[in-house]
Each structure stands twice: as structure tokens, then as C-alpha cells.
C-alpha positions, -999 to 999 in steps of 0.1 A, spaced: -803 461 -152 -772 466 -173 -773 503 -173 -775 504 -135 -747 478 -132 -725 498 -156 -731 529 -135 -722 511 -103 -690 496 -117 -680 530 -132 -686 548 -99 -667 521 -80 -636 524 -102 -638 563 -101 -640 561 -63 -610 537 -62 -589 559 -85 -598 590 -64 -589 571 -32 -555 560 -47 -547 596 -58 -556 609 -23 -531 585 -7 -506 575 -34 -486 544 -24 -501 544 11 -535 528 7 -547 503 33 -553 466 28 -591 471 26 -584 492 -5 -570 462 -24 -600 441 -13 -623 468 -27 -602 467 -60 -607 429 -62 -644 433 -56 -648 460 -83 -627 439 -107 -650 408 -100 -681 430 -105 -667 443 -138 -659 408 -149 -694 396 -141 -709 425 -159 -687 421 -189 -697 384 -192 -734 393 -190 -729 420 -217 -710 397 -240 -735 369 -236 -765 391 -243 -780 383 -277 -771 409 -303 -799 430 -318 -809 426 -354 -792 453 -374 -766 458 -347 -743 488 -349 -756 502 -315 -739 510 -283 -749 476 -269 -726 459 -295 -695 478 -284 -703 481 -247 -685 448 -237 -652 456 -254 -654 492 -243 -659 482 -207 -630 457 -209 -607 484 -221 -617 509 -196 -613 484 -167 -578 476 -180 -569 513 -179 -585 518 -145 -567 488 -130 -534 501 -145 -540 535 -129 -550 519 -96 -519 496 -95 -495 524 -104 -508 551 -80 -522 529 -52 -492 506 -53 -467 534 -54 -449 521 -85 -421 545 -94 -430 567 -123 -399 558 -143 -408 521 -142 -445 523 -151 -463 557 -154 -500 557 -148 -522 562 -179 -534 596 -166 -498 609 -166 -492 595 -201 -524 612 -215 -515 645 -197 -480 644 -213 -494 637 -247 -519 665 -244 -493 690 -233 -468 679 -260 -491 681 -290 -469 704 -310 -440 680 -306 -460 647 -310 -481 657 -340 -453 660 -366 -439 626 -354 -473 611 -356 -478 623 -392 -443 610 -403 -447 576 -385 -484 568 -391 -496 588 -420 -465 588 -442 -450 554 -433 -474 529 -416 -506 535 -435 -489 534 -470 -470 503 -459 -502 487 -449 -522 498 -480 -495 489 -506 -494 452 -499 -532 451 -501 -531 468 -535 -504 445 -547 -523 415 -535 -555 427 -552 -536 432 -585 -520 398 -582 -553 381 -575 -570 399 -604 -541 389 -627 -543 353 -616 -580 353 -621 -577 368 -655 -550 344 -666 -570 314 -654 -601 327 -673 -580 331 -704 -567 296 -700 -602 282 -698 -612 302 -728 -583 287 -748 -592 252 -737 -627 255 -752 
């Protein structure tokens, strides 16, 4: 049941995105009714997936399907709202345009990514964890030493 429902919801959102791109900013009112119906179906499906009992051992596709579906629906609704609603590109570009720009600007973005994420953010995230670990070990050692002296 879930696989069929996921396929139906995926097809519905793909059709709605295609419809929006065929008539950007000029979709009829029935389009927005269809968007609301697809969103309600995705919500219903996501609740069923989240409520399903997890399997023993986990780590399967079933465990990540609910958050994955939620994220894809958010991106689909963003695309639908931007293109179907005719939102000016400078105010809110659709995710497809952002991904296309990132893909075409890889040579420019990659060095910035390395500098920002690899050289700055990750070390800044790891160093406090290391310092905290050393401080915790030091506190544990000193409390152990104190208890040894007391005996």
C-alpha cells in the first residue's frame, strides 16, 4: 500500500510541477485545488509512514522514508509556489533554478565551499567537542584522584 501511495504522490507532484512550468504565473484556480489535494495526500501518507512500527534492526529505507518524503514535498511546494504563482525570480527563485546555478558554477563554488565548510566550520565544530572531551576526562581524573586520597 505504501509503495503505491508514494508513487501516486510522487506522480501528482511531478505533474503539478510540469503544469506550472508549462504556464508559469498563469495557472488556473483548479491548479491550486489540485496542489492542496496533493499536499493533503502527502500529509496523510507521511503520517502513515511515521506511525508505522519500525523494524527490528532498522537502518532501512523505511526508516528514512518519512523525513525524505517531507523534505521532497517542501521542495516541490516551493517550486510550485514560485513557478505557478509567478513569484519574481529576484524575490524567491525556485529550487530548480538554484540547483541549476550551483551545477553550472561548480568551479566558483567549490573553493568557497572548501574554505567555508572544510577549513572553518568543521574545525570550529570539532574543536569544542575535543576541548569538552579533554575537560571531562580531566574532571573525571581529578575526582578519581580525590577519592583515592580520601581512602
